[in-house]
C-alpha positions in Angstrom: 77.3 119.4 86.2 80.9 119.4 85.1 84.0 117.7 86.5 87.2 119.8 86.4 90.7 118.7 87.2 92.7 120.9 89.6 95.9 120.3 91.5 95.5 116.9 93.2 91.7 116.8 92.9 88.7 116.5 90.7 86.0 119.0 91.4 82.3 118.5 90.7 80.8 121.9 89.7 77.2 122.8 89.3 75.9 124.7 86.3 76.5 128.0 88.2 80.0 127.1 89.1 79.5 126.1 92.8 81.4 123.1 94.1 79.1 120.1 94.8 81.8 117.5 95.4 85.4 116.4 95.0 87.8 113.6 94.9 91.3 114.2 96.1 94.6 112.4 95.8 98.2 112.6 96.9 101.1 112.1 94.5 103.4 109.3 95.7 106.4 109.3 93.5 106.5 109.9 89.7 104.0 107.2 88.7 101.6 106.6 91.7 98.6 108.6 93.1 96.7 107.7 96.2 93.0 108.5 96.2 92.3 109.6 99.8 88.9 111.3 99.7 85.7 111.3 97.7 82.8 113.6 98.7 79.5 114.8 97.2 77.3 117.3 98.9 74.0 115.8 100.3 71.9 117.9 97.9 73.5 116.1 94.9 73.7 112.6 96.1 71.9 109.8 94.3 73.0 110.9 90.8 76.2 108.8 90.7 78.4 111.9 90.8 80.9 110.2 93.2 81.3 107.3 90.6 81.9 109.9 87.9 84.6 111.6 90.0 86.4 108.3 90.4 86.0 107.5 86.7 87.5 110.9 85.9 90.4 110.1 88.1 90.9 106.8 86.4 90.9 108.5 83.0 93.4 111.0 84.2 95.7 108.2 85.5 95.5 106.5 82.1 96.3 109.6 80.2 99.3 110.3 82.5 100.4 106.7 82.7 99.9 106.6 86.5 98.9 103.8 88.9 96.3 104.3 91.5 96.2 103.2 95.1 92.6 103.7 96.3 92.6 104.3 100.1 89.3 106.2 100.3 86.6 103.6 101.1 84.4 104.7 98.3 87.2 104.6 95.7 88.3 101.3 97.0 84.8 99.9 96.5 84.6 101.3 93.0 87.9 99.6 92.1 86.7 96.3 93.6 83.4 96.5 91.6 84.9 97.6 88.3 87.5 95.2 86.9 87.9 97.7 83.9 89.9 99.9 86.3 92.4 97.1 86.8 94.9 98.6 84.3 95.6 101.5 86.6 95.2 99.7 90.0 98.5 99.3 91.9 98.6 95.7 92.8 
């Protein structure tokens, strides 16, 4: 599995290049993204791929000096459970 950044989304790709999941966001100004959707296909659930998608989004936000507003219920839960994401969380 590989996570690839595309325009306003992180895509989870299988070894043969098929999409198995995604996390999407909207740009809100120059320094804020809003995570609005996280999805992993049923066939790939149970491997923490959704967590990896959110983590990839957090790393991207750090690299680009962005803050994150997690509106997606899954992303919101991840931010609540992982205080190490606090540096990019919009308060």
